[in-house]
DOZA-366724 format. One record per residue: x, y, z of N, C-alpha, C in turn; residue in three letters. Coordinates in steps of 0.2 Angstrom, whole numbers, padded with zeros to 4 digits, always signed. Each point is the difference from the previous one (the first is absolute). Example, Ala and Ser with C-alpha at 12.3 -4.5 7.8 and 13.67 -1.06 7.14 Angstrom:
BEGIN
+0066-0028+0039-0004+0006+0000+0004+0006+0000ALA/-0002+0005-0004+0004+0006+0001-0004+0005+0003SER/
This chain:
BEGIN
+0021-0085+0038+0005-0004-0003+0001+0003-0007MET/+0006+0001-0002+0002+0002-0007+0005-0005-0004GLY/+0001+0002-0006+0005-0004-0004+0003+0005-0005GLU/+0006-0002-0002+0003+0003-0005+0002-0005-0006LEU/-0002+0002-0006+0002-0004-0006+0005+0003-0004THR/+0005-0003-0002+0005+0003-0005-0002-0001-0007VAL/-0001+0006-0003-0002+0000-0007+0007+0000-0005LEU/+0005+0004+0003+0006+0000-0004+0006+0002+0004GLY/+0006-0002-0001+0005+0000+0004+0007+0003-0003SER/-0001+0002-0007+0006+0002-0003+0001+0007-0001CYS/+0006+0003+0000+0001+0007-0002+0003+0000-0007GLY/-0002+0006-0003+0003+0002-0006-0005-0003-0006ALA/+0001-0007+0000-0004-0004-0005-0001-0007+0002PHE/-0005-0003-0002-0002-0007+0003+0004-0005-0003PRO/+0003-0005+0005+0002-0006-0003-0005-0004-0003GLU/+0001-0005-0004-0005-0004-0003-0004-0004+0005PRO/-0006+0001+0000-0005-0003+0005-0001+0004+0006GLY/+0003+0006+0000-0001+0004+0006-0003+0007-0002ARG/-0001+0004+0004-0002+0007-0001+0004+0005+0004ALA/-0001+0006-0002+0003+0006+0004-0005+0001+0006CYS/+0002+0005+0004-0002+0002+0007-0008+0000+0000ALA/-0003-0004+0005-0007+0000+0001-0002-0005+0006GLY/-0004+0003+0004-0002-0004+0006-0008+0002+0001PHE/-0003-0005+0003-0007+0000+0001-0001-0001+0008LEU/-0002+0005+0003-0001+0000+0008-0007+0000+0001LEU/-0003-0005+0004-0007-0001+0001+0000+0000+0008SER/-0006+0003+0002-0001+0000+0007-0008+0002+0001HIS/-0003-0005+0004-0007+0001+0001-0004+0001-0006ASN/+0002-0003-0005-0004+0000-0006+0002+0006-0005GLY/+0004+0004+0002+0002+0006-0004+0007-0002-0003PHE/+0001+0002-0007+0006-0002-0003+0003+0006-0003ARG/+0007+0001+0001+0004+0006-0002+0005-0003-0004ILE/+0001+0002-0006+0006-0001-0004+0006+0005+0001VAL/+0006-0003+0001+0006+0004+0001+0004-0001-0006LEU/+0000+0005-0004+0004+0000-0006-0003-0005-0005ASP/+0002+0001-0006-0003-0004-0006+0004+0001-0006LEU/+0006-0004+0000+0005+0001-0005-0001-0005-0006GLY/+0005+0000-0004-0001-0004-0006-0002-0007+0002TYR/-0005-0003-0003-0002-0007+0000-0004-0001+0007GLY/-0001+0004+0004-0004-0001+0006-0007+0000+0000ALA/-0003+0003-0005-0007+0001-0001-0004-0007+0000ALA/+0003-0004-0005-0004-0007-0001+0000-0004+0006SER/+0005+0001+0005+0000-0004+0006-0005+0003+0005ARG/+0000+0007+0000-0006+0003+0004-0007-0002-0003LEU/-0001-0001-0006-0007-0001-0002-0002-0007+0001PHE/+0005-0005+0002-0002-0006+0003-0003+0000+0006ALA/+0000+0006+0004-0003+0001+0006-0006+0005+0000HIS/-0001+0003-0006-0005+0005-0001+0002+0007+0000GLY/-0004+0005+0000+0002+0007+0000+0001+0002+0007LEU/+0004+0004+0002+0002+0003+0006-0005+0005+0002PRO/+0000+0002+0007-0004+0006+0002+0004+0006+0000ASP/+0007+0000+0000+0004+0006+0000+0007-0002-0003ALA/+0003+0005-0002+0007-0001-0003+0005+0006+0003VAL/+0006-0003+0002+0005+0005+0002+0006-0001-0004VAL/+0003+0005-0003+0006+0000-0004+0005+0004+0002VAL/+0006-0003+0002+0005+0003+0004+0004+0006-0005THR/+0000-0002-0006+0004+0005-0004-0001-0002-0008HIS/+0002+0005-0004-0002+0000-0007+0004-0005-0005GLU/+0005-0003+0003+0004-0005-0005-0005-0005-0002HIS/+0001-0002-0007-0005-0005-0003+0000-0007+0003PRO/+0006-0002+0003+0000-0006+0004-0004+0000+0006ASP/-0003+0006+0002-0005+0000+0005-0007+0002-0001HIS/-0001+0003-0006-0006+0003-0002-0003-0002-0007CYS/+0004-0003-0004-0002-0001-0007-0007-0004-0001ALA/-0001-0005+0005-0006-0004-0001-0006+0003+0004ASP/+0001+0006+0003-0006+0004+0002-0004+0002-0006VAL/+0003+0001-0006-0003+0001-0006-0005-0006-0002SER/+0003-0006+0001-0004-0006-0001-0006+0000+0004ALA/+0001+0002+0007-0005+0000+0005-0006+0005-0002LEU/+0003+0006-0002-0005+0005-0002-0005-0003-0006GLY/+0003-0003-0005-0004-0003-0005-0005-0005+0002ARG/+0002-0004+0005-0004-0005+0002-0006+0003+0004ALA/+0002+0005+0004-0005+0004+0004-0005+0003-0005TRP/+0003+0003-0005-0005+0004-0005-0005-0005-0003TYR/+0002-0006-0002-0004-0004-0004-0004-0005+0004TYR/+0001+0000+0007-0003-0005+0004-0003+0003+0006THR/+0002+0005+0003-0002+0003+0006-0001+0007+0001ALA/+0001+0004-0005+0000+0007+0000-0007+0003+0002SER/-0005-0004-0001-0007+0003+0003+0000+0000+0007ALA/+0004-0003+0004+0001+0001+0007+0003+0006+0002THR/+0003+0004-0004+0004+0006+0002+0007-0001-0002GLY/+0004+0005+0002+0007+0000-0001+0004-0004+0006ARG/+0005-0003-0002+0004-0004+0004+0005+0004+0004LEU/+0001+0000+0007+0004+0004+0003+0008-0001-0001PRO/+0004+0005-0002+0007-0001-0002+0004+0005+0004LEU/+0004-0002+0004+0005+0004+0004+0006+0000-0003HIS/+0003+0005-0003+0006+0000-0004+0003+0007+0000CYS/+0006+0000-0004+0003+0006-0001-0002+0003-0006THR/+0000+0007-0001-0002+0003-0007+0004-0003-0006PRO/+0006-0002+0001+0003-0003-0006-0003-0006-0002GLY/-0003-0004+0004-0003-0006-0001-0006+0001-0005THR/-0004+0005+0001-0006+0002-0004+0003+0002-0007ILE/+0005+0004+0000+0003+0002-0007+0002-0006-0004ARG/+0003-0005+0004+0002-0006-0004-0006-0004-0003ARG/-0005+0000+0005-0006-0004-0002-0003+0003-0006LEU/-0001+0007+0000-0003+0004-0005+0004-0001-0007ALA/+0006+0000+0001+0004-0001-0006-0001-0007-0004ALA/-0001-0005+0004-0002-0007-0002-0007+0000-0003MET/-0005+0003+0003-0007+0000-0002-0003+0006+0002GLU/+0000+0005-0005-0004+0007+0002-0007+0000+0000PRO/-0003-0005-0003-0008-0001-0001-0002-0006+0002ARG/-0004-0001+0005-0002+0005+0005+0006+0002+0004PRO/+0001+0006+0002+0005+0002+0004+0000-0003+0007HIS/+0006-0002+0003+0000-0003+0006-0004+0003+0006PRO/-0001+0006+0000-0004+0004+0005-0008-0002-0001THR/-0002-0002-0006-0006-0002-0001-0002-0007+0003GLU/+0006-0004+0000-0001-0007+0003+0002-0001+0007LEU/+0005+0004+0002+0002+0000+0007-0002+0006+0004PHE/-0001-0001+0006-0001+0006+0005+0007+0001+0003GLU/+0003+0005-0003+0007+0001+0002+0001+0004+0006VAL/+0005-0003+0004+0002+0004+0007+0007+0000+0000HIS/+0003+0006+0003+0007+0001+0000+0003-0005+0006ASP/+0004-0003-0003+0003-0005+0005+0004+0003+0006LEU/+0002+0006-0001+0003+0003+0005-0004+0002+0006GLY/-0006-0001+0000-0005+0002+0005-0002-0006+0004ALA/-0001+0000+0007-0003-0006+0003-0007-0001-0002PRO/-0002-0006+0001-0007-0001-0003-0003-0006+0004ALA/-0006-0001+0000-0004-0006+0002-0002-0004-0006ASP/+0002-0006+0000-0002-0004-0006-0003-0007+0003ILE/-0006+0000-0001-0004-0006+0003+0002+0000+0007GLY/+0002-0006+0003+0002-0001+0007+0007+0003+0002PRO/+0003+0002-0005+0007+0002+0001+0001+0008+0001PHE/+0005+0002+0004+0003+0007+0000+0006-0001-0004ARG/+0001+0005-0006+0005+0000-0004+0005+0006+0002LEU/+0006-0002+0002+0005+0005+0001+0006-0001-0004THR/+0002+0006-0003+0006-0001-0005+0006+0004+0002THR/+0006-0003-0003+0006+0003+0002+0004+0001-0006TYR/+0003+0006-0002+0004+0001-0006+0007-0004+0001PRO/+0002-0003-0005+0006-0004+0001+0004+0001-0007LEU/+0007-0001+0001+0004+0002-0006-0001-0005-0006PRO/-0001+0003-0005+0000-0004-0007+0001+0005-0005HIS/+0000-0002-0006+0002+0004-0006-0006+0005-0002HIS/-0006-0002+0002-0006+0004+0000-0003+0000+0006VAL/-0005+0005+0002-0004+0000+0006-0003-0007+0001PRO/+0002-0003+0006-0002-0006+0002-0002+0000+0008ASN/-0006-0003+0001-0002+0000+0007+0000-0007+0003PHE/+0003-0001+0006-0002-0007+0003-0007+0001+0003GLY/-0004-0005+0001-0006+0000+0002-0001-0005+0006VAL/-0004+0003+0005-0001-0004+0006-0008+0000+0001ARG/-0002-0006+0000-0007-0001+0001-0002-0004+0006LEU/-0004+0004+0004-0001-0003+0007-0008+0000+0001THR/-0002-0006+0003-0007-0002+0002+0001-0003+0007ALA/-0005+0000+0004+0000-0003+0006+0003-0007+0000PRO/+0006-0001+0004+0003-0006+0000+0004-0002-0006GLY/+0001+0005-0005+0004-0002-0006+0004+0006-0002LEU/+0006+0000-0002+0004+0005-0003+0005-0003-0005THR/-0001+0003-0007+0004-0003-0005+0004+0007-0003VAL/+0006-0001-0001+0004+0005-0003+0003-0002-0006ALA/+0001+0005-0005+0002-0002-0007+0005+0006-0002TYR/+0006-0002-0002+0004+0006-0002+0000+0002-0007THR/-0004-0003-0005+0001+0001-0007+0008-0001-0001GLY/+0003+0005-0004+0007+0000-0001+0003+0005+0004ASP/+0006-0002+0003+0003+0005+0004+0008-0001+0001THR/+0003+0005+0002+0007-0001+0002+0000+0000+0008GLY/+0005-0001+0003+0000+0000+0007-0002+0007+0003PRO/-0003+0000+0005-0003+0006+0003-0002-0002+0007SER/+0001+0005+0005-0002-0001+0007-0008+0000+0000PRO/-0003+0003-0005-0007+0000+0000-0003-0007+0000THR/+0004-0005-0003-0003-0007+0000-0001-0003+0007LEU/+0003+0002+0005-0001-0002+0007-0007+0002+0002ALA/-0002+0006-0002-0007+0003+0002-0005-0004-0004ASP/+0001-0001-0007-0004-0003-0004-0002-0007+0003LEU/+0005-0004+0002-0001-0007+0002-0001-0001+0007GLY/-0001+0006+0004+0001-0001+0007-0006-0005+0003ARG/+0003-0006+0003-0004-0005+0003-0006-0003-0005ASP/+0002+0001-0006-0005-0003-0005+0000-0008+0000ALA/-0006-0002-0001-0001-0008-0001+0004-0002-0006ASP/+0000+0004-0005+0004-0002-0006+0003+0006-0004LEU/+0006+0000-0001+0003+0005-0004+0002-0003-0007VAL/-0003+0003-0005+0002-0002-0007+0005+0005-0003ILE/+0006-0003-0001+0006+0005-0001+0004-0002-0007CYS/+0002+0006-0003+0004+0000-0006+0006-0004+0002ASP/+0002-0005-0005+0007-0003+0001+0003-0001-0007ALA/+0000+0005-0004+0002+0000-0007+0007-0002-0001THR/+0004+0003+0003+0007+0000-0001+0004-0006+0002LEU/+0004-0003-0004+0003-0006+0002+0006+0001+0004ARG/+0003+0006-0001+0006+0003+0004-0001+0007+0000THR/+0003+0003+0006-0001+0007+0001+0004+0004-0005PRO/-0002+0006-0003+0004+0004-0004+0006+0003+0003PRO/+0004+0003-0004+0006+0003+0003-0001+0005+0005ALA/+0004+0001+0005-0001+0005+0005+0000+0007-0003GLU/-0005+0004+0002-0001+0006-0002-0005+0001-0006GLY/-0002-0005-0003-0005+0000-0005-0007+0001+0003GLU/-0004+0004-0003-0007+0001+0002-0004-0007+0001PRO/-0004+0000+0005-0003-0006+0002-0007+0000-0001ARG/-0003-0004-0005-0007+0000-0002-0003-0007+0001PHE/+0004-0005+0001-0002-0007+0001+0004-0003+0005LEU/-0002-0006+0003+0003-0003+0005+0002-0008-0001MET/+0004-0002+0004+0002-0007+0000-0004-0004+0005THR/+0000-0007-0001-0004-0004+0005+0003+0001+0007ALA/+0007+0001+0001+0003+0001+0006-0003+0007+0003THR/-0001+0005-0004-0002+0006+0003-0008+0000+0002GLU/-0003-0004-0004-0007-0001+0002-0001-0004+0007ALA/+0004-0004+0001+0000-0004+0006+0002+0005+0006GLY/+0005+0004-0001+0002+0005+0005-0005+0005+0002GLN/-0004+0003-0005-0005+0004+0001-0006-0003+0003TRP/-0002-0006-0002-0005-0004+0004+0002-0001+0007ALA/+0006-0001+0002+0002-0001+0007-0001+0007+0003ALA/+0003+0005-0003-0001+0007+0003-0007+0002+0002ALA/-0005-0003-0004-0007+0002+0000-0003-0004+0006ALA/+0003-0006+0002-0003-0004+0004-0006-0004-0003GLY/+0000-0001-0007-0005-0004-0003+0000-0007+0002ALA/-0006-0003-0001-0001-0007+0002+0002-0005-0006ARG/-0001+0002-0006+0001-0004-0006+0003+0005-0006ARG/+0004-0003-0004+0003+0004-0006-0001-0004-0006LEU/-0003+0003-0005-0001-0003-0007+0005+0004-0004MET/+0005-0003-0003+0004+0003-0006-0004+0000-0006LEU/+0001+0005-0004-0003+0000-0007+0004+0005-0004THR/-0003+0001-0006+0003+0004-0005+0007-0003-0002HIS/+0001-0006-0002+0006-0003-0001+0002+0002-0007PHE/+0006+0001-0001+0003+0001-0007-0001-0007-0004TRP/-0002+0000-0006+0000-0007-0003+0006-0003+0000PRO/+0000-0007+0002+0006-0004+0000+0003+0000+0007GLY/-0003+0004+0005+0002-0001+0007+0000-0007+0003THR/+0005-0002+0003-0001-0006+0004-0004+0002+0007ASP/-0006-0002+0000-0005+0003+0005+0002-0004+0007ARG/+0002-0006-0001+0002-0004+0006+0006+0004+0004GLY/+0005+0002-0004+0005+0003+0003-0002+0007+0003ALA/-0004+0003-0004-0003+0007+0003-0003-0001+0007ALA/-0004-0006+0000-0003-0001+0007+0005-0001+0005ALA/+0005-0004-0001+0005-0001+0005+0004+0006+0002GLU/+0001+0005-0005+0003+0006+0002-0005+0004+0005GLU/-0006+0000-0002-0005+0004+0005+0000-0004+0007ALA/+0000-0006+0000-0001-0004+0006+0006+0001+0005ARG/+0006+0002-0003+0006+0001+0004-0001+0007+0003ALA/-0004+0004-0002-0001+0007+0004-0007+0000+0004GLU/-0005-0004-0002-0006+0001+0003-0002-0007+0003PHE/-0002+0001+0007-0002-0007+0003-0007-0002-0001GLY/-0004+0004-0003-0007-0003-0001+0000-0004-0006GLY/-0006-0002-0002-0001-0004-0006+0001+0004-0006GLU/+0004-0003-0005+0001+0003-0006-0003-0004-0006VAL/-0005+0003-0003-0003-0003-0006+0003+0003-0007LEU/-0001-0004-0005+0002+0002-0006-0006+0001-0005VAL/-0002+0005-0003-0005+0001-0004+0000-0004-0006ALA/-0005-0004-0001-0001-0005-0005-0007+0001-0003GLU/-0001+0000-0006-0006+0001-0003-0005-0005+0002GLU/-0006+0002+0002-0005-0005+0003+0001-0002+0007GLY/+0005+0002+0003+0001-0001+0008-0005+0004+0003LEU/-0004-0003+0005-0005+0003+0004+0002-0001+0008THR/+0001+0006+0003+0002+0000+0007-0005+0002+0005VAL/-0002-0004+0005-0005+0002+0005+0003+0005+0004ALA/-0004+0005+0002+0002+0006+0004-0004+0000+0006LEU/
């Protein structure tokens, strides 16, 4: 039995009382953080320190509070060794720019997110997805449980493979309306999130990475028009049984 707790649900910057991207996935006593953007660390610390961290890409609304986690690890738990961190090279450069001493590689056991890995009870598989910087969708599979998370992404056929038959797909739903036709696509609407969850045959969809001020209820209805499974809206503090 596992569970997912929402630490943050906003994109770009946090609304008052909220935080940017962050999730805590727990299964068989093992806890993985998926992204840790502005304001998400304090919500994580209410649950204690994790066993591993996965960061989809280097934008600060997804990784800024990994610096805060590094400080907490350094001052309270570093004697136990380094904390596993699966991320892109750009993420480490950003963290080092925020706090070069101790360097992130002294605090974190850094792994290339582009490579498959075993993390606790999970098998991690990643999928490059379109964004302004290198971004990986992550698929975490354990016996009887599959969770997929897009990070930030534009529409891509790869999303169907990322979320294939997943118990839960956590999906970018940043845009309130699609951009003009022909523009590069690096983010998605809730309607598109619903379409790709349906194409993947996922069981449940969680919308996240809302632009501040988004009508989240309306976004959920847009996704439900495309996806026949349960549609959840990421809300800080929400815990979902898996």
